[in-house]
C-alpha positions as CSV (number, residue, x, y, z in Angstrom):
1,M,153.6,139.8,106.6
2,A,155.5,142.1,108.9
3,F,154.6,145.7,109.3
4,A,156.8,148.2,107.4
5,W,158.0,149.9,110.6
6,K,159.0,146.5,112.1
7,A,160.9,145.5,108.9
8,A,162.7,148.8,109.0
9,G,163.9,148.1,112.5
10,L,161.8,150.7,114.3
11,S,159.9,150.3,117.5
12,Y,156.2,151.2,117.4
13,N,156.8,154.2,119.6
14,R,159.6,155.5,117.3
15,Y,157.4,154.9,114.2
16,I,154.6,156.9,115.8
17,T,157.0,159.7,116.7
18,V,158.3,160.0,113.1
19,A,154.8,159.8,111.6
20,S,153.4,162.4,113.8
21,R,156.3,164.8,113.2
22,V,155.8,164.4,109.4
23,V,152.1,165.2,109.8
24,R,152.8,168.2,112.0
25,R,155.3,169.6,109.5
26,S,152.8,169.3,106.6
27,L,150.3,171.5,108.3
28,K,149.8,175.2,107.5
29,E,151.7,177.6,109.8
30,D,149.0,178.5,112.3
31,K,147.8,174.9,112.8
32,R,151.4,173.5,112.8
33,I,152.4,175.7,115.7
34,A,149.4,174.5,117.7
35,A,150.0,170.9,116.8
36,E,153.7,171.1,117.8
37,R,152.7,172.4,121.2
38,R,150.4,169.5,121.7
39,G,153.2,167.1,120.6
40,E,155.6,168.2,123.4
41,T,155.8,165.7,126.2
42,E,157.5,165.8,129.6
43,L,158.4,162.5,131.1
44,R,158.8,162.2,134.8
45,F,159.8,159.2,136.9
46,S,160.2,158.2,140.5
47,K,162.2,155.5,142.2
48,W,160.7,153.4,144.8
49,E,162.8,152.3,147.8
50,N,161.6,150.4,150.9
51,G,158.0,150.9,149.8
52,K,158.3,154.7,149.5
53,Q,158.3,156.8,146.4
54,S,161.1,159.4,145.9
55,E,160.6,162.8,144.5
56,P,159.4,162.8,140.9
57,R,162.2,163.8,138.5
58,N,162.2,165.0,134.9
59,L,163.6,162.3,132.6
60,N,165.6,164.6,130.3
61,E,167.3,166.4,133.2
62,A,168.1,163.1,134.9
63,N,169.5,161.7,131.7
64,Q,171.7,164.8,131.1
65,A,173.0,164.6,134.7
66,A,173.8,160.9,134.3
67,I,175.7,161.6,131.0
68,A,177.7,164.4,132.6
69,E,178.5,162.2,135.6
70,H,179.6,159.3,133.3
71,A,181.8,161.6,131.2
72,Q,183.4,163.1,134.4
73,S,184.1,159.6,135.8
74,A,185.5,158.4,132.5
75,S,187.9,161.3,132.2
76,S,189.3,160.7,135.7
């Protein structure tokens, strides 16, 4: 039998994100604020070229820049 999250078409990571958000929102105010701070994540990545690592970049910032660049090239 398949897991419910799989049957719903969710990835495991997405399922965990939704479940943890629900648990955090059910907490009392003081504990909820502390739990929400712990739940924040910052993803960074680096590209490797010719055996050397480039400067680490924030994933959200890189994504926003790529979307803006794509929108600009599409409007041209």
